[in-house]
Every structure is written in C-alpha cells, then in structure tokens.
Backbone as ProteinMPNN parsed JSONL, in Angstrom:
{"seq_chain_A": "MIRVTRETHQAPDEIQARIESAGGANHYGEPNFRVVWGGSRLTWIGGRWTDRDANGNVLRETVELRRVPKYLPLERWHVERWMPPESYGSPELWYAQTMETEDGIRVPALGPYPSRGEYEHCFTLADARGEFLPLTASACDWIVRAIEWSRRQRRGANREALAGREARREREWDRAADDIFDDAASAFRGQAYIAVSA", "coords_chain_A": {"N_chain_A": [[24.614, -16.694, 14.74], [22.637, -14.102, 13.336], [22.288, -12.802, 10.412], [21.269, -10.428, 8.076], [20.906, -9.763, 4.571], [20.616, -6.941, 2.504], [20.509, -5.082, -0.303], [20.839, -1.605, -0.481], [20.04, 1.715, -1.216], [20.443, 5.635, -1.82], [18.643, 7.953, -2.95], [19.902, 10.75, -5.23], [21.193, 13.846, -3.647], [20.176, 16.046, -5.471], [17.915, 15.389, -6.942], [16.122, 14.518, -4.956], [16.003, 17.008, -3.913], [14.96, 18.448, -6.109], [12.266, 16.845, -6.043], [11.332, 17.712, -3.499], [11.03, 20.341, -3.757], [8.825, 20.433, -5.64], [7.143, 19.331, -4.468], [6.617, 20.397, -2.014], [6.626, 21.347, 1.595], [5.896, 19.452, 4.664], [4.401, 20.622, 8.008], [6.922, 19.659, 9.965], [8.874, 20.625, 8.419], [9.467, 18.398, 6.813], [9.858, 16.775, 3.09], [7.228, 16.516, 1.704], [7.294, 14.807, -0.906], [8.861, 11.749, -1.307], [12.015, 10.163, -2.727], [12.462, 6.871, -2.506], [14.486, 4.061, -2.07], [13.687, 0.428, -2.575], [14.945, -1.854, -0.889], [16.159, -0.196, 0.636], [13.878, 1.139, 2.382], [12.264, 0.876, 5.09], [9.77, -0.677, 7.809], [8.283, -1.212, 10.512], [6.9, -4.788, 11.547], [5.08, -6.182, 13.664], [4.388, -9.739, 15.124], [4.824, -12.971, 15.109], [7.371, -14.544, 14.675], [10.0, -16.539, 13.196], [13.108, -17.213, 12.8], [15.638, -18.63, 10.82], [18.35, -21.385, 9.845], [21.177, -21.43, 7.679], [20.591, -23.606, 6.382], [17.522, -23.948, 6.685], [16.594, -24.564, 8.715], [14.585, -24.492, 12.315], [15.8, -22.048, 13.943], [14.873, -19.971, 16.122], [11.581, -18.847, 17.663], [9.867, -16.278, 17.63], [7.975, -13.604, 19.234], [7.783, -10.532, 18.723], [8.358, -6.956, 17.861], [9.331, -5.722, 14.36], [11.892, -4.531, 12.172], [11.014, -4.38, 8.657], [11.506, -4.771, 5.086], [9.692, -2.416, 3.349], [8.439, -2.133, 0.924], [7.973, -3.685, -2.218], [8.886, -4.336, -5.471], [12.094, -4.981, -4.295], [14.268, -4.16, -5.436], [13.777, -1.737, -7.185], [13.483, 2.092, -7.524], [10.82, 3.895, -5.195], [8.126, 6.231, -5.183], [7.229, 7.947, -2.509], [5.041, 9.429, -0.329], [4.043, 11.881, 2.01], [1.797, 11.53, 4.85], [-0.469, 12.848, 7.106], [-0.597, 12.421, 10.957], [-3.079, 12.34, 11.836], [-4.292, 11.161, 9.651], [-4.352, 8.622, 10.607], [-6.171, 8.268, 12.832], [-6.755, 8.306, 16.386], [-4.192, 7.236, 18.78], [-5.437, 5.683, 20.201], [-7.301, 3.98, 18.813], [-5.807, 3.271, 16.747], [-4.017, 1.215, 18.083], [-5.983, -0.02, 19.215], [-6.827, -1.15, 16.652], [-5.019, -2.508, 15.235], [-3.739, -3.719, 17.453], [-1.93, -7.625, 18.408], [-2.611, -10.382, 19.622], [-0.1, -13.255, 20.603], [0.432, -16.053, 21.869], [-0.001, -14.943, 24.422], [1.472, -12.706, 24.381], [1.22, -9.27, 23.794], [1.387, -7.288, 20.48], [1.882, -4.883, 18.704], [0.336, -5.143, 15.575], [0.905, -3.44, 13.321], [3.01, -1.571, 14.194], [4.453, 0.665, 16.082], [2.422, 3.59, 16.582], [2.078, 6.124, 14.257], [3.048, 8.79, 15.348], [4.314, 11.126, 14.407], [3.417, 11.259, 11.938], [3.54, 9.621, 8.325], [5.175, 7.997, 5.674], [3.916, 7.021, 2.643], [3.192, 4.982, 0.021], [3.065, 5.455, -2.99], [3.7, 5.705, -5.907], [5.541, 3.499, -7.803], [8.628, 3.361, -9.832], [9.087, 2.104, -12.556], [8.838, 0.215, -15.788], [6.552, -0.069, -18.523], [6.604, -2.852, -18.287], [6.822, -3.427, -15.828], [9.708, -3.344, -15.227], [12.818, -2.849, -13.99], [13.766, 0.874, -13.974], [15.77, 3.22, -14.197], [16.893, 5.669, -11.875], [16.774, 8.991, -13.145], [17.764, 11.677, -14.076], [15.442, 12.846, -16.265], [13.466, 10.794, -15.39], [13.147, 12.222, -12.948], [11.68, 14.463, -13.612], [9.488, 13.355, -14.544], [8.177, 12.536, -12.635], [8.044, 14.52, -10.692], [6.297, 16.27, -12.356], [4.415, 14.576, -12.089], [3.774, 14.783, -9.811], [3.334, 17.855, -9.507], [0.955, 18.012, -10.768], [-0.82, 16.354, -9.425], [-1.354, 17.995, -6.984], [-2.631, 20.093, -7.834], [-5.07, 19.047, -8.289], [-8.416, 19.27, -7.547], [-9.034, 18.894, -3.698], [-10.437, 15.88, -2.823], [-11.535, 14.922, -5.4], [-10.66, 13.181, -6.007], [-11.358, 11.37, -4.594], [-13.966, 11.238, -5.163], [-14.165, 10.345, -7.757], [-13.13, 7.813, -7.619], [-15.365, 6.821, -5.766], [-17.848, 7.131, -8.02], [-16.584, 5.095, -9.703], [-16.214, 3.092, -8.018], [-19.355, 2.715, -7.541], [-20.455, 2.852, -10.113], [-19.342, -0.03, -10.953], [-20.916, -1.428, -8.933], [-23.469, -0.936, -10.052], [-23.428, -2.471, -12.441], [-22.602, -4.683, -11.531], [-25.064, -5.832, -10.053], [-27.363, -5.521, -12.074], [-25.802, -7.47, -13.918], [-26.281, -9.438, -11.871], [-29.199, -9.779, -12.07], [-29.882, -10.357, -14.276], [-28.988, -13.003, -14.351], [-30.199, -14.205, -12.255], [-33.013, -14.09, -13.364], [-32.86, -15.615, -15.512], [-32.322, -17.871, -14.416], [-34.782, -18.083, -12.926], [-36.671, -18.328, -14.835], [-36.14, -20.473, -16.331], [-36.455, -22.318, -14.714], [-39.302, -21.989, -14.065], [-40.135, -22.845, -16.531], [-39.404, -25.62, -16.072], [-40.964, -26.389, -14.214], [-43.449, -25.761, -15.48], [-43.539, -28.139, -17.127], [-42.896, -30.295, -15.078], [-45.711, -30.138, -14.048], [-47.575, -30.586, -16.567], [-46.668, -32.837, -17.49]], "CA_chain_A": [[24.104, -14.99, 14.184], [21.412, -14.132, 11.953], [22.989, -11.729, 9.35], [20.437, -10.317, 6.993], [21.659, -8.816, 3.59], [19.622, -6.547, 1.58], [21.1, -3.735, -1.258], [20.486, -0.422, -0.056], [20.505, 3.265, -2.108], [20.176, 6.557, -1.414], [18.431, 8.779, -4.251], [20.73, 11.703, -5.241], [20.434, 15.206, -3.36], [19.562, 17.11, -6.268], [16.606, 14.756, -7.415], [15.372, 15.051, -3.872], [15.711, 18.642, -3.917], [13.758, 19.066, -6.87], [10.813, 16.525, -5.408], [10.926, 18.731, -2.089], [10.164, 21.592, -4.367], [7.674, 20.439, -6.507], [5.755, 19.152, -3.491], [6.389, 21.668, -1.073], [7.235, 20.597, 3.079], [4.971, 19.24, 5.904], [4.661, 21.237, 8.709], [7.642, 19.324, 10.629], [9.781, 21.07, 7.559], [10.22, 17.198, 5.691], [9.411, 16.866, 2.219], [5.816, 15.916, 1.299], [6.84, 14.212, -1.309], [10.492, 11.414, -1.605], [12.083, 8.668, -3.202], [13.183, 5.711, -1.343], [15.26, 2.334, -2.697], [12.827, -0.359, -1.973], [15.716, -2.009, -0.065], [16.413, 0.488, 2.113], [12.809, 1.229, 3.089], [12.278, -0.347, 6.371], [8.716, -0.337, 8.315], [7.714, -2.323, 11.822], [6.257, -5.007, 11.716], [4.815, -7.005, 14.9], [3.959, -10.745, 15.297], [4.831, -14.15, 15.359], [8.9, -14.799, 13.193], [10.888, -17.718, 12.719], [14.297, -17.36, 12.603], [16.216, -20.142, 10.075], [19.579, -21.278, 9.626], [21.087, -21.204, 6.224], [19.733, -25.34, 5.915], [16.347, -23.786, 6.76], [16.347, -25.344, 9.851], [14.472, -23.457, 12.894], [16.7, -21.633, 15.323], [14.134, -19.943, 17.246], [10.217, -18.742, 17.331], [9.623, -14.898, 18.771], [6.833, -12.827, 18.985], [8.185, -9.136, 18.441], [8.458, -6.103, 16.649], [11.072, -5.912, 13.705], [11.662, -3.355, 11.079], [11.585, -5.244, 7.629], [11.232, -3.788, 4.275], [8.311, -2.159, 3.537], [7.783, -2.306, -0.606], [8.267, -5.138, -3.328], [9.977, -4.735, -5.3], [12.804, -4.37, -3.195], [15.128, -3.47, -6.408], [12.972, -0.463, -7.475], [12.796, 3.253, -6.51], [9.531, 4.228, -4.898], [8.087, 7.581, -4.567], [6.255, 7.944, -1.201], [4.082, 10.751, 0.39], [3.901, 11.861, 3.233], [0.47, 11.383, 5.34], [-0.26, 13.184, 8.836], [-0.818, 11.817, 12.039], [-4.317, 12.135, 11.827], [-5.192, 10.244, 8.821], [-4.096, 6.517, 10.977], [-6.98, 7.992, 13.363], [-6.598, 8.567, 17.194], [-3.288, 6.599, 19.33], [-5.952, 4.416, 21.212], [-7.913, 3.712, 17.48], [-4.36, 2.587, 15.747], [-3.623, 0.279, 18.787], [-7.4, -1.063, 19.199], [-7.618, -1.986, 15.027], [-3.392, -3.074, 15.079], [-3.05, -5.482, 18.503], [-2.374, -8.815, 17.732], [-2.001, -11.496, 20.875], [0.432, -14.345, 20.086], [1.549, -16.74, 23.161], [-0.381, -14.091, 25.162], [2.139, -11.085, 24.377], [0.2, -8.334, 22.919], [2.195, -6.684, 20.103], [1.118, -3.833, 17.519], [1.156, -5.508, 14.37], [1.687, -2.488, 12.219], [4.339, -0.714, 14.777], [3.833, 2.208, 17.275], [1.648, 4.991, 16.258], [2.93, 7.083, 13.604], [2.898, 10.205, 15.739], [4.512, 11.987, 13.513], [3.299, 10.939, 10.667], [4.476, 8.805, 7.995], [5.792, 8.278, 4.195], [3.263, 5.928, 1.935], [3.401, 4.258, -1.033], [2.342, 6.735, -4.029], [4.115, 4.714, -7.18], [6.862, 2.261, -8.153], [9.356, 3.811, -10.888], [9.172, 0.677, -13.107], [8.432, 0.338, -17.106], [5.041, -1.101, -18.763], [6.636, -4.569, -17.838], [7.378, -3.637, -14.153], [10.699, -3.782, -15.19], [13.371, -1.731, -13.344], [14.034, 1.858, -14.899], [17.037, 3.754, -13.151], [16.14, 7.11, -11.541], [17.343, 9.574, -13.816], [16.6, 13.729, -14.497], [14.243, 12.214, -17.183], [12.472, 9.808, -14.289], [12.625, 12.802, -11.946], [11.212, 15.466, -14.262], [8.151, 12.69, -14.837], [7.963, 12.354, -11.262], [7.717, 16.172, -10.724], [5.061, 16.736, -13.146], [3.212, 13.94, -11.629], [3.132, 15.486, -7.834], [2.504, 19.417, -9.537], [-0.657, 17.848, -11.097], [-1.78, 15.995, -8.533], [-1.455, 19.113, -6.038], [-3.481, 21.126, -8.81], [-6.205, 18.427, -8.348], [-9.297, 19.759, -6.226], [-9.39, 17.695, -2.749], [-11.803, 15.251, -2.788], [-11.77, 14.791, -6.979], [-9.847, 11.775, -6.337], [-12.463, 10.238, -3.925], [-15.423, 11.372, -5.952], [-13.943, 9.422, -8.732], [-13.163, 6.412, -6.758], [-16.355, 6.229, -5.446], [-18.25, 6.651, -8.836], [-16.249, 4.033, -10.908], [-17.626, 1.679, -7.65], [-21.108, 2.846, -7.828], [-20.804, 1.732, -11.368], [-19.185, -1.665, -10.665], [-21.889, -1.922, -8.694], [-25.023, -1.335, -10.777], [-23.041, -3.098, -13.287], [-23.099, -6.299, -11.173], [-26.941, -5.624, -9.497], [-27.562, -5.892, -13.429], [-25.428, -8.612, -14.509], [-26.752, -11.017, -10.937], [-30.287, -9.905, -11.79], [-29.992, -11.315, -15.354], [-28.658, -14.841, -13.919], [-31.818, -14.413, -11.774], [-34.199, -13.95, -14.513], [-32.93, -16.629, -15.838], [-32.641, -19.045, -13.355], [-36.166, -18.224, -12.833], [-37.237, -18.459, -15.983], [-35.38, -22.052, -16.622], [-36.983, -23.023, -13.224], [-40.596, -21.588, -14.359], [-40.166, -23.692, -17.394], [-39.12, -27.068, -15.659], [-42.096, -26.554, -13.082], [-44.483, -26.248, -15.764], [-43.028, -29.249, -17.946], [-43.241, -31.511, -14.665], [-47.195, -30.472, -13.659], [-48.264, -30.946, -17.616], [-46.31, -34.692, -17.807]], "C_chain_A": [[23.4, -14.858, 13.226], [22.009, -12.937, 11.538], [21.903, -11.713, 7.895], [21.02, -9.329, 6.124], [21.071, -7.952, 2.557], [20.897, -5.295, 0.935], [20.527, -2.957, -0.801], [21.088, 1.009, -1.323], [20.107, 3.941, -1.429], [19.997, 7.626, -2.701], [19.263, 10.219, -3.919], [20.303, 12.611, -4.687], [19.731, 15.971, -4.464], [18.324, 16.72, -6.766], [15.674, 15.134, -5.848], [14.924, 15.996, -3.008], [14.673, 18.822, -5.018], [12.627, 18.845, -6.474], [10.23, 17.478, -4.431], [10.348, 19.632, -3.025], [9.245, 21.339, -4.893], [6.753, 20.023, -5.594], [5.709, 19.775, -2.246], [6.957, 20.27, 0.52], [5.959, 20.683, 4.028], [5.372, 20.162, 6.713], [5.892, 20.63, 9.862], [8.837, 19.645, 9.153], [10.56, 20.029, 6.82], [9.354, 17.212, 4.304], [7.833, 16.045, 2.034], [5.475, 14.811, 0.57], [8.798, 13.323, -1.19], [10.607, 10.253, -2.347], [12.896, 8.0, -2.581], [13.468, 4.409, -2.489], [14.415, 1.416, -1.828], [13.685, -1.307, -0.985], [16.061, -1.731, 1.034], [15.284, 0.883, 3.199], [12.439, 0.411, 3.834], [10.568, 0.176, 6.798], [8.441, -1.637, 9.573], [6.429, -2.882, 11.438], [5.891, -6.164, 13.094], [3.988, -8.458, 14.493], [5.251, -11.683, 15.672], [6.555, -14.188, 14.194], [9.31, -15.564, 13.735], [12.072, -17.513, 12.148], [14.905, -18.938, 12.212], [17.965, -19.877, 10.023], [19.877, -21.04, 8.122], [20.293, -22.654, 5.18], [18.017, -25.176, 5.864], [15.598, -24.3, 8.055], [15.727, -24.342, 10.907], [15.359, -23.395, 13.997], [15.992, -21.365, 16.726], [12.568, -19.291, 16.731], [10.194, -17.654, 17.967], [8.604, -14.461, 18.437], [7.245, -11.303, 19.722], [7.848, -8.158, 17.325], [9.937, -6.013, 15.718], [10.952, -4.985, 12.18], [12.192, -4.483, 9.718], [11.354, -4.36, 6.532], [9.48, -3.535, 4.186], [7.436, -2.077, 1.787], [8.584, -3.517, -1.255], [7.86, -4.35, -4.065], [10.817, -4.463, -4.928], [13.941, -3.36, -3.927], [14.615, -2.509, -7.273], [12.884, 0.762, -6.718], [11.408, 3.468, -6.635], [9.335, 5.503, -4.517], [6.937, 7.589, -3.449], [6.164, 9.589, -1.249], [3.489, 10.826, 1.549], [2.408, 12.182, 4.206], [0.9, 11.799, 6.927], [-0.908, 12.412, 9.718], [-2.544, 11.253, 12.031], [-4.979, 11.587, 11.279], [-4.906, 8.883, 9.122], [-5.209, 7.33, 12.207], [-6.233, 8.727, 14.729], [-5.333, 7.342, 17.659], [-4.05, 4.935, 19.89], [-6.884, 3.709, 19.935], [-6.717, 2.743, 17.114], [-4.037, 1.543, 17.024], [-5.179, -0.922, 19.069], [-7.449, -1.71, 17.935], [-5.987, -2.693, 15.146], [-3.106, -3.816, 15.887], [-3.185, -6.344, 18.203], [-2.012, -9.391, 19.513], [-1.22, -12.506, 20.142], [1.485, -14.667, 21.63], [0.801, -15.63, 24.138], [0.804, -12.682, 25.308], [1.635, -10.545, 23.426], [1.429, -7.733, 22.201], [1.116, -6.126, 19.049], [1.422, -4.462, 16.309], [1.573, -4.848, 13.409], [2.536, -1.455, 12.972], [3.292, 0.415, 15.28], [3.167, 2.971, 16.345], [2.271, 6.187, 15.593], [2.891, 8.706, 14.252], [3.395, 11.701, 15.054], [4.606, 12.166, 11.955], [4.059, 10.099, 9.913], [3.711, 8.554, 6.507], [4.726, 6.765, 3.574], [3.472, 5.604, 1.204], [2.975, 5.394, -2.46], [2.35, 5.535, -5.567], [5.484, 4.416, -7.338], [7.494, 2.997, -9.687], [9.698, 2.142, -11.8], [8.636, 1.077, -14.927], [7.488, -0.162, -16.96], [4.99, -2.385, -18.346], [6.747, -4.849, -16.488], [8.833, -3.577, -13.815], [11.67, -2.623, -14.502], [14.186, -0.694, -14.056], [14.86, 2.732, -13.571], [16.377, 5.503, -12.892], [17.218, 8.059, -11.944], [16.646, 10.985, -13.574], [15.462, 13.475, -15.298], [13.081, 11.855, -16.396], [12.337, 10.924, -13.385], [11.498, 13.456, -12.348], [9.637, 14.784, -14.548], [7.491, 12.81, -13.198], [7.309, 13.813, -10.698], [6.381, 16.416, -11.045], [4.238, 15.752, -12.806], [2.434, 14.362, -10.16], [2.66, 16.732, -8.454], [1.33, 18.839, -10.183], [-1.379, 17.167, -10.353], [-1.964, 17.236, -7.195], [-2.522, 20.01, -6.666], [-5.173, 20.864, -8.783], [-7.043, 18.988, -6.878], [-9.122, 18.57, -4.965], [-10.636, 17.343, -2.584], [-12.157, 14.796, -4.375], [-11.23, 13.197, -6.714], [-10.972, 10.532, -5.846], [-13.636, 9.948, -4.652], [-14.933, 10.454, -7.18], [-13.759, 8.461, -8.497], [-14.671, 6.446, -6.671], [-17.407, 6.571, -6.871], [-17.867, 5.915, -9.475], [-16.923, 2.958, -9.481], [-18.758, 1.856, -7.318], [-21.441, 2.382, -9.264], [-20.639, 0.52, -11.563], [-20.248, -2.058, -10.043], [-23.082, -1.992, -8.989], [-24.589, -2.363, -11.991], [-23.179, -4.411, -13.035], [-24.012, -6.551, -10.688], [-27.294, -6.106, -11.046], [-27.227, -6.864, -14.098], [-26.483, -9.777, -13.491], [-28.494, -10.641, -11.208], [-30.967, -10.44, -13.673], [-29.699, -12.635, -15.087], [-30.061, -15.057, -13.42], [-32.944, -14.667, -12.267], [-34.127, -15.278, -14.896], [-32.555, -17.852, -15.545], [-33.96, -19.486, -12.923], [-36.7, -18.645, -13.744], [-37.343, -19.918, -16.177], [-36.403, -23.014, -15.29], [-38.55, -23.0, -13.374], [-40.949, -22.565, -15.348], [-39.91, -25.304, -16.939], [-40.159, -27.426, -14.88], [-43.099, -26.926, -14.018], [-43.892, -27.392, -16.807], [-43.437, -30.417, -16.956], [-44.908, -31.413, -14.33], [-47.953, -30.71, -14.973], [-48.016, -32.133, -17.715], [-47.382, -35.307, -16.725]], "O_chain_A": [[23.553, -15.538, 12.211], [22.228, -12.055, 12.368], [21.764, -12.565, 7.018], [21.535, -8.29, 6.536], [21.105, -8.528, 1.47], [21.849, -4.813, 1.548], [19.39, -3.325, -0.506], [22.125, 1.139, -1.974], [19.461, 3.574, -0.447], [20.954, 8.062, -3.341], [19.335, 10.74, -2.806], [19.088, 12.758, -4.821], [18.653, 16.507, -4.208], [17.549, 17.628, -7.068], [14.728, 15.92, -5.783], [14.142, 16.076, -2.061], [13.586, 19.339, -4.762], [11.793, 19.741, -6.348], [9.091, 17.945, -4.427], [9.12, 19.684, -3.082], [8.402, 22.208, -4.672], [5.566, 20.28, -5.8], [4.749, 19.643, -1.485], [7.368, 19.11, 0.536], [5.204, 21.648, 4.152], [6.467, 20.689, 6.516], [5.786, 21.289, 10.897], [9.65, 18.745, 8.944], [11.673, 20.188, 6.319], [8.2, 17.636, 4.369], [7.677, 14.873, 2.375], [4.504, 14.061, 0.675], [9.798, 14.024, -1.038], [9.696, 9.471, -2.619], [13.959, 8.42, -2.123], [12.785, 4.011, -3.433], [14.375, 1.528, -0.603], [12.969, -1.623, -0.035], [16.258, -2.386, 2.058], [15.467, 0.971, 4.413], [12.236, -0.752, 3.485], [10.094, 1.185, 6.277], [8.446, -2.842, 9.321], [5.378, -2.316, 11.138], [6.766, -7.002, 13.313], [3.069, -8.408, 13.676], [6.284, -11.372, 16.264], [6.556, -13.805, 13.024], [9.131, -15.545, 14.953], [12.132, -17.627, 10.923], [14.792, -19.988, 12.844], [18.633, -18.846, 10.103], [19.03, -20.546, 7.379], [19.785, -22.753, 4.063], [17.289, -25.952, 5.244], [14.395, -24.395, 8.299], [16.128, -23.197, 10.704], [15.656, -24.293, 14.785], [16.141, -21.901, 17.825], [12.348, -19.23, 15.522], [10.528, -17.823, 19.14], [8.13, -14.803, 17.353], [7.078, -11.002, 20.904], [7.284, -8.378, 16.253], [11.106, -6.149, 16.078], [10.016, -4.917, 11.382], [13.225, -5.151, 9.666], [11.015, -3.209, 6.806], [8.502, -4.109, 4.663], [6.229, -1.992, 1.564], [9.582, -4.098, -0.828], [6.866, -3.65, -3.869], [10.843, -3.235, -5.006], [14.412, -2.313, -3.481], [15.206, -2.512, -8.353], [12.408, 0.795, -5.584], [10.773, 3.345, -7.682], [10.076, 6.039, -3.694], [5.798, 7.198, -3.702], [6.769, 10.505, -1.807], [2.641, 10.08, 2.039], [2.026, 13.348, 4.112], [1.835, 11.469, 7.657], [-1.815, 11.69, 9.302], [-3.011, 10.123, 12.178], [-6.095, 11.268, 11.688], [-5.079, 7.991, 8.291], [-4.965, 6.524, 13.106], [-5.334, 9.545, 14.536], [-5.389, 6.366, 16.911], [-3.632, 3.78, 19.972], [-7.22, 2.58, 20.29], [-6.808, 1.522, 17.234], [-3.534, 0.618, 16.385], [-5.274, -2.149, 19.085], [-8.037, -2.791, 17.895], [-6.168, -3.91, 15.092], [-2.311, -4.708, 15.59], [-4.256, -6.6, 17.653], [-1.301, -8.825, 20.344], [-1.604, -12.71, 18.991], [2.449, -14.14, 22.186], [1.638, -15.559, 25.038], [0.848, -11.88, 26.241], [1.518, -11.06, 22.315], [2.455, -7.567, 22.862], [0.036, -6.579, 18.671], [2.577, -4.434, 15.885], [2.42, -5.276, 12.625], [2.785, -0.423, 12.348], [2.147, 0.816, 15.075], [3.527, 2.868, 15.172], [2.865, 7.08, 16.198], [2.701, 9.676, 13.52], [2.999, 12.861, 15.165], [5.321, 12.767, 11.154], [5.12, 9.687, 10.383], [2.544, 8.71, 6.149], [4.855, 5.647, 4.074], [4.687, 5.799, 1.216], [2.255, 6.289, -2.018], [1.449, 4.858, -6.063], [6.419, 5.133, -6.979], [6.694, 3.12, -10.615], [10.536, 1.303, -11.469], [8.114, 2.16, -15.19], [7.127, -0.696, -15.911], [3.983, -3.04, -18.077], [6.776, -5.958, -15.954], [9.29, -3.683, -12.677], [11.229, -1.474, -14.497], [15.172, -1.057, -14.698], [14.569, 2.8, -12.377], [15.645, 6.208, -13.587], [18.317, 8.095, -11.392], [15.551, 11.318, -13.121], [14.411, 13.982, -14.906], [11.963, 12.349, -16.543], [11.267, 10.815, -12.785], [10.423, 13.278, -11.774], [8.682, 15.535, -14.748], [6.357, 13.182, -12.894], [6.136, 13.969, -10.357], [5.484, 16.705, -10.254], [3.096, 15.945, -13.223], [1.305, 14.321, -9.67], [1.507, 16.987, -8.107], [0.416, 19.632, -9.953], [-2.601, 17.246, -10.479], [-2.965, 17.093, -6.492], [-3.265, 20.644, -5.917], [-6.118, 21.619, -9.012], [-6.643, 19.106, -5.72], [-9.083, 17.387, -5.303], [-11.633, 18.014, -2.319], [-13.251, 14.24, -4.476], [-11.575, 12.23, -7.392], [-11.307, 9.445, -6.315], [-14.205, 8.865, -4.794], [-15.83, 9.653, -7.444], [-14.318, 7.734, -9.317], [-15.241, 6.027, -7.679], [-18.277, 5.748, -6.586], [-18.742, 5.635, -10.294], [-17.867, 2.195, -9.684], [-19.264, 0.948, -6.658], [-22.423, 1.708, -9.575], [-21.453, -0.159, -12.189], [-20.73, -3.106, -10.473], [-23.853, -2.811, -8.487], [-25.485, -3.058, -12.468], [-23.655, -5.238, -13.813], [-24.175, -7.772, -10.693], [-27.524, -7.314, -11.112], [-28.03, -7.341, -14.9], [-27.206, -10.651, -13.967], [-29.208, -11.302, -10.454], [-32.097, -10.743, -14.053], [-30.317, -13.458, -15.763], [-30.901, -15.808, -13.916], [-33.808, -15.367, -11.74], [-35.054, -16.068, -14.722], [-32.476, -18.787, -16.343], [-34.331, -20.625, -12.636], [-37.425, -19.604, -13.476], [-38.415, -20.523, -16.19], [-36.826, -24.17, -15.259], [-39.156, -23.933, -12.848], [-41.996, -23.186, -15.168], [-40.363, -26.157, -17.703], [-40.414, -28.623, -14.741], [-43.712, -27.983, -13.864], [-44.094, -26.714, -17.814], [-44.084, -31.373, -17.385], [-45.505, -32.489, -14.318], [-49.107, -31.077, -14.753], [-48.978, -32.832, -18.035], [-47.493, -36.525, -16.589]]}, "name": "protein", "num_of_chains": 1, "seq": "MIRVTRETHQAPDEIQARIESAGGANHYGEPNFRVVWGGSRLTWIGGRWTDRDANGNVLRETVELRRVPKYLPLERWHVERWMPPESYGSPELWYAQTMETEDGIRVPALGPYPSRGEYEHCFTLADARGEFLPLTASACDWIVRAIEWSRRQRRGANREALAGREARREREWDRAADDIFDDAASAFRGQAYIAVSA"}
C-alpha cells in the first residue's frame, strides 16, 4: 500500500474573507484571490508515474492522471488569482496542446480542461531570503494592499511594461552581438592582411 503524507493547512476564515473583500468575486461567486498552503494545493498532472517502496524499489509503473502538489515550496503560503476558462483557450486547443502519449495511452499532461477557470500563482509569502513567513494580520494587510494596487492598474499596463522590458533586452543583446561581430570581423581582416602581406 502506498501512503503519501504531507502537511496541510487552511488559511483562517477572517483572512480569506479580507482577501476576498479586497479582490472581489468571479462570476461563479468564488473569490478572485485566495491564500493556500503549498502542501494543501493539488493539481492534476498526467504522465508516466513510477511508484517505489520505502527502500526505493520499483513497485509499479503506470500512465495516469494524478493529483500532486502544485506549488513549491510546500511549506509556504501562496496567493492565487482566479483565471477564467477562456484564458486557457478552447477545450479543443487545450487538449491539442497538452495531450501526451505514453505506451499508446493518451493522457492530458496538465489534466482536464479548466472549464470553471483555475487559480494560478501570484506570489509566495516569504521573507527576502525566501524563508517562511507566518500568515498574520499584517501579512494579510500587505497582501490586500498588493491586490488593491493591482486592481487599480489599467488593463494591459503590465503587458506593456513586460513588452517594453523585453524590447530593451533585445536591443541590448543586438547591440552586444553587433559589437562582438564587429570585433571578430576586425580581427579577421587584420589576420587576412598579415597573411597577404607575408
């Protein structure tokens, strides 16, 4: 018999209520934002699984869907934001992009299509070194302020900022590559001149 144990926690109701109040609700009446414990949050993953005993000996191999922890580290609080189903494309596109075949068995690598949407990671509650921070009222206040700030940002502003950053990085890379090629070409011309004149 295989037994998987992990530490699970649930955020206090008063903290979930404050975060829900700050983030609002989706069209299903569920919160747009929520706090989950890493070891408690599971997701579907499909593929080949190898089960082992306590000594590491292979017990069996199987191709199937399994619910596994979604976030690492497991022992941290994570803030999630609800994403609507249309953000994942159509069910047909989802399965076309996520279906894998193992030993002739087709399995959706990311699980079933999220027809009611899905909660995705926003950030992990941790200190500057990535160490554990408890879920306190002051931590909740910080999370609520971050959510409220993000809701005030105009749609697309984050996407524009990311696109601008990537464009700057590409220009810098192009400039550096041009400098390298110019130096290489100069060195080659110098070697060719030496070879011809010798």
